Phi, psi and omega in degrees: 000127185283154180246121187270095179288331182288324172292321183297315182291331172294316173301314183294316178300316180299310183300320177291319180298319173300320172297320180300319185291315177299324181296305188290335176288316177298322172299307190292328180262011172064027185274092179294322182298319178291317179297322181295320184290336175261011176256148170285164183296325187257033180310147171244158169218129172238123182240112179064230184265001177293155177302148171298136178248146178246144172107157183300310179303315172305317178299300178301324180304326179302311184285328173295312178302318176303309180301328180293337178288347174056052182272126183302313178226125174225128181230123174260136175239128184243130189225172173048051189280131177236124181227131188223130179290143182218085187068237170277347179262170178234110191265126183241162173214139184206146168279152170218151169223132177243128177251125180243105181268091179274170177306310189252002180195170172241126170237138176249119184247122172242158185178198184224158174246141175227069196264165167247130174250150175228137174285126173231115181055043173084353181246145166290136176227163183287124176248338181198112177260122184232109184244126179232109180275132186251332176208152170229134182244124176251128183239161170313162165302144182266161177295138180272358177227168183219131164264113190288153180270165177093194183301136178216000000 
């Protein structure tokens, strides 16, 4: 029986993209319970050139600090997901853009994720979250309302 590596990579990419969507949504909504549920028990987190930290609490501390900023609207977009199997792990690479619509300014942060996902109970989970910010763009505050076009 032949093994279709292309199909396997496509499935891995889709599974990783699903995890990235759930992750981005949880970060944007400040949902620490959801973030905990998608992490392995031995998760690691590396941010830029900072030392790697171990454990769920170190992972969640990053998002506790983010939540403490009380950003009215935050939206993460994750694209260009590449996933490849490496033994029991799935090594992933993706671009991200986080737009933070604060009261006095708008920040757009772009960077890359070079993560490790691991299958646990049939679902991919975050095993090593690696965040590398490449640029931050600071803009004036965005409007808080929008008038839809068309019939209203």
